[in-house]
Legacy VTK file of the C-alpha trace (Angstrom):
# vtk DataFile Version 3.0
C-alpha trace
ASCII
DATASET POLYDATA
POINTS 112 float
-41.270 -2.249 35.090
-40.272 -5.485 33.421
-41.978 -8.795 32.776
-39.728 -11.758 33.418
-40.708 -15.079 31.868
-38.762 -18.217 32.682
-39.161 -21.693 31.218
-37.750 -24.207 33.716
-37.792 -27.893 34.573
-40.909 -28.784 36.585
-39.074 -30.267 39.579
-37.341 -26.905 40.159
-40.614 -24.960 40.586
-40.959 -25.184 44.385
-37.348 -24.191 44.953
-37.676 -21.206 42.592
-40.946 -20.100 44.209
-39.407 -20.197 47.680
-36.379 -18.174 46.557
-38.573 -15.531 44.898
-40.781 -15.281 47.991
-37.675 -14.693 50.139
-36.850 -11.751 47.847
-40.319 -10.335 48.501
-41.999 -11.255 45.241
-45.686 -11.578 46.138
-47.289 -12.695 42.921
-46.376 -14.817 39.965
-48.163 -16.773 37.302
-47.248 -20.386 36.606
-48.341 -22.545 33.682
-47.476 -26.043 32.589
-46.081 -25.888 29.060
-44.366 -28.153 26.570
-40.962 -27.191 25.220
-38.983 -28.109 22.147
-35.424 -26.912 22.366
-31.881 -28.094 22.821
-32.924 -31.398 24.382
-34.421 -32.539 21.085
-36.753 -34.951 22.871
-36.247 -38.672 23.126
-37.776 -41.968 22.008
-39.867 -44.296 24.121
-41.364 -47.728 23.598
-45.045 -48.377 24.324
-46.500 -51.837 23.762
-43.654 -52.776 21.492
-43.844 -49.653 19.299
-41.195 -46.994 19.388
-42.348 -43.394 19.248
-40.712 -39.993 19.543
-41.419 -37.500 22.325
-40.390 -34.133 20.861
-42.099 -31.753 23.271
-40.989 -32.083 26.872
-42.937 -30.862 29.926
-41.710 -27.600 31.448
-43.074 -24.880 33.713
-43.431 -21.263 32.614
-43.172 -18.617 35.333
-44.255 -15.036 34.667
-43.611 -12.176 37.076
-43.746 -8.387 36.686
-41.291 -6.451 38.845
-39.967 -2.923 39.302
-36.843 -2.144 37.274
-34.723 -2.236 40.435
-35.535 -5.902 41.104
-34.885 -7.287 37.628
-31.238 -8.234 38.127
-31.989 -9.906 41.482
-34.878 -11.959 40.070
-32.822 -13.022 37.036
-29.913 -13.983 39.308
-32.215 -16.115 41.465
-33.683 -17.842 38.411
-30.233 -18.511 36.959
-28.913 -19.924 40.215
-31.891 -21.908 41.522
-33.273 -23.327 38.253
-29.877 -24.450 36.979
-29.001 -28.132 36.952
-26.052 -27.803 34.587
-27.642 -30.178 32.085
-29.177 -29.498 28.710
-32.794 -28.349 28.934
-32.469 -26.096 32.011
-34.615 -23.517 30.224
-34.591 -19.848 29.289
-35.293 -16.444 30.825
-36.933 -13.602 28.876
-37.095 -9.985 30.075
-39.550 -7.570 28.416
-40.615 -3.996 29.161
-44.084 -3.409 30.626
-45.830 -0.115 29.918
-48.420 -0.257 32.667
-50.083 -2.519 35.207
-53.620 -2.018 36.519
-54.888 -3.868 39.577
-58.519 -4.640 38.778
-59.782 -4.749 42.375
-58.347 -1.417 43.560
-57.661 0.483 40.351
-54.003 0.990 41.348
-51.668 1.519 38.404
-47.958 1.284 37.700
-45.507 -0.074 40.260
-48.108 0.314 43.039
-50.131 -2.420 41.313
-47.268 -4.889 41.152
LINES 1 113
112 0 1 2 3 4 5 6 7 8 9 10 11 12 13 14 15 16 17 18 19 20 21 22 23 24 25 26 27 28 29 30 31 32 33 34 35 36 37 38 39 40 41 42 43 44 45 46 47 48 49 50 51 52 53 54 55 56 57 58 59 60 61 62 63 64 65 66 67 68 69 70 71 72 73 74 75 76 77 78 79 80 81 82 83 84 85 86 87 88 89 90 91 92 93 94 95 96 97 98 99 100 101 102 103 104 105 106 107 108 109 110 111
């Protein structure tokens, strides 16, 4: 099993969720995060004072899938979350030793 984490632009979240659901992904975790990366932020003016916005709002998606689905999930994330502009985000793939479903006690891929 693998854990796939993706940091994407917030307006792409619904489109990504729909695409993953079509693949059969039933559960994912989503969190609003702030990102500092290639975009390097920008400056804004508030009440006549200029200030720097370094951390930009993003969405972090986490999903654990069987090894056989990893390439499909990554392909969906690459295709659907891409705008072609700086700041599209990143995808991280990590191994997962075990998963335990608290309610049923199922373990491994059966719990995913």
